C-alpha positions, 0 to 999 in steps of 0.5 A: 404847851398851853394844852399840856399846862391845862391838863396838869393843872386841871387834872391835879385839881380834879384829883383833889376834888374827886378824892372823896368820891373815889374813895367811896367808889373804891370801897363800894367796889371792894365790898360788892361784886367780885371785889375788884377795884381797878381795871387796866387795859392796854391802849394805843396812844400818841404816835402809836405808843401803847399805855395802860388806861386805868378804869374802875372795874365794872365787869366780871373778871376775864370778860375780855376773853369771852365772846365779843369780849372787846365790845359791850352790848346794852344790858350786857350780863358781864357788867356788874350791878355797880358797874352799870351805874359807873358806866352810865355816869361815865365815872368808870373812866375818871381814873384816867385823870391819872393817865392825863397827869402822867402824860399818857392822855389829854382831857380832849382828843381821840378816845384811846382804844385797844390795839384790836379796836385800833386796827379796825379804823381805816388806814388813813384814819390810823395814820392821822389820829395818832399824831394827836394825844388821845383824850378822856373825852372827844367829839367821837365820845359825844356823838357815840355817847350810847354806842352800846345801843347802836351795837345792840340794834345792829345785832337785833337786825342780824349783823354781828358785832365785829361787822357793825364796828368795821362797817358802821361805827369805826368809819364814822367815828374815824371821820369825827376824830379827823374832824377834831384833828383838823379843827382842834384849838383851845376853844374847841376843847372847852366846848367839847368838855362842856358838851361832854358834861351836858350829854352825861346829864342830859343823854337824850339832848341833841343840841350839841350838833348845832354847836359843832360846825361842819361835822361829817355826815355818816354814810352808814344807814344804821348810824344815821338812823341810830343817831337821828342824823338829818342833813343840815348846814352844820354837817358835811359828807364824810369822804374817807380819803387822804385828799380831804384831810389837812 
């Protein structure tokens, strides 16, 4: 109840504060690129229920039907010029505040994904994370704040995009989402919101890793390398098995 009350009050206030920036962004999108303002995408939500996540349009029309359309590489040619700015600042995601007000999402949770992307999570992850409302941000969003760079490096090393997600990104991101489910409380949500704002402003900062205790360590060498992970007292091995989840 506290979480939902917070979501309603803050999303309502945020929409008032962001009204002018939203209008300016909408006008710029209408007058540039292909003239599209909104992008609605089917996502998996709480208890596995589908909903349409709202975003500002940042890519060419039909980009999801192109090769590897569900995934974006760094300097992806499908991303429009204004879209690059919106994606870098994460402003393209802010219309999902309307989804929060509606009740499809919360401010903090696991990032909602398409059914295709959701299917790539290990089974034990899928069973657990849908018990929590998806969020505008979350621990997975913070740790994977530059996911496009990871995919780009994997491709440069000869690994195709789908394999990278299936073998490297999804297993670790799933363990992060399970960590949130196990440890979630209002204080942790406030820390995640604060950390999200910080990494948007200072994307190269790694201080958040010492702020969130007991994060699982990625098993993938690619993820460890890209995220500059080092063993510390604040991390613990990721064991993708049901017996480790409470």
